[in-house]
N, C-alpha and C positions, 0 to 999 in steps of 0.2 A: 328479346332473347338475350342480347349481350348484357343488358342491365340485370336481368335475373341471374345469369351465370356469374357476373361480377359480384352481386350481392351474396350469392351462395358461397363463393370462394372467400369473400371478405369475412363473412360470418365464421366460416370454418377456420380460417387462419387466425382471426381474433380470438376465438375460443382456444385454439391450440397454443397460441402465444401466451395465454394466461395460465397455462397448466404448470404445476410444479415440475413435472417431468421435463417440460421444454426448457425451463430454467436450468435444471440439472444437466441436461444435454449440452446447453450452451456453456456452462461452467466447465464441463468435461472437455469440450473442444478447446477452450482457452487454456486449460491446464495442459492438454496434450501439445498444443502449439508452443506453450512456454517451455515445456520439458524438451521439445525437439530443438530448441534454440542452440544448445551446444553441438548437436549433431550437424546442423547446417551452419555452424560458426556465426550465428546471429547475423546472417547475411541480409542484404537489402531485399532479396527475393523472399526470404523468410518473413521479414517485417511486412512486405507488400501483400503477402497472402492474407494475413489477419486484417490489415487495414482495408484492403479491397473487399474482402468478405463481409466485414462488419458495416462498411459503408453501403454496400449494395442492399444488405438486409435492412438496415436502418432506413434507407431511402424508400424502399418498397413498403415497409411497415408503416411509415408515416401516412401514406395515402390510404392503406387498408384500414388502419385504426381510425383515421379521420372520417372515412366513409361510414364506418360502423357507429361512431359517436354522433355524426350528423343524423343518421337514421334514428338512432335511439332518442336523441334530443327531440327530433320532429315527432316521434311517436308519443313521447311524454307530453309534449305541448298539445298534441291533438287530444290526448286523454284528459289533460287538465282543462282544455277549452270545453270539452263535452261536459265535464263535471260542473264547470261554471255555468254553462248554458242551461243545464237541467236543474240547477240549484237556485238558491236565493242570492247567489253572487251577482255581481254587476257584470253584464255582458260586455262593457267597454274594456274589460281586461283581456278579452279574447283577441289574440293576435299581437299583443304588446311586444312579443319577442322580435318583431320587425321594426320596432322603433329604435332611435339612436340611444346610445348609452345615457346621455344626459336626460332624455325624455323618460326613460325607464327609471332613472334615479329620482326624477320629480314625482313619479307615481309612487315609488317606494317610500319617499318621505311623507307624501300625503297619506299613504296607508298606515305608516307608523303613527302619525298624528291622530288619525281616526281611531286607531287602536288605543292610544293613550286616553283620548276623550271618552271612549267606551269604558275603559277601566275606571276612570274617574267617576263616571255616572254610576257604575256598579257599586263603587265604594261609597258614594253618597247615598244610594238607595239602601245599602246595608247599614250605614250609620243611622239613617232615618228610621229604619225598621227596628234597630236596637234601641233607639230612644223611645219609640212607640211601645216596645215590649216592656221597658223599664217603667214607663208611666202606667201601663196596664197592671204590672205586678204591684206597684205602689197602691193603686186603687183597690186591688184585691186584698192587700194586707190591712188596709184601713177598715 
């Protein structure tokens, strides 16, 4: 129950935080605060209000946004894993997000090398086909 409530609140806040209206409201708050400086003689209390407010909002938003990103990342990984599982992709890629950074880097390098080898094979096949077509056209011309 608590987890579902937190998820719903986190999603709602994350969506609201990304709206242009939210940004405009925050800018308006800062402008009003700055404009009120002369009224409050730029006092320590006046500065403390904005500092405390922004610190609290930032502190709470970090956790909400991180929660949302964690869930989004996990959902994307699950979708990619399912695509790999049902395709001709290699199943050993499923779950690699749990490996260390250096292990993932090793896999990335191997994938890049395999892609280069594949591209080279395609280029060689295309070149061989072109040579074969030239020979065929010379025979037809003779």
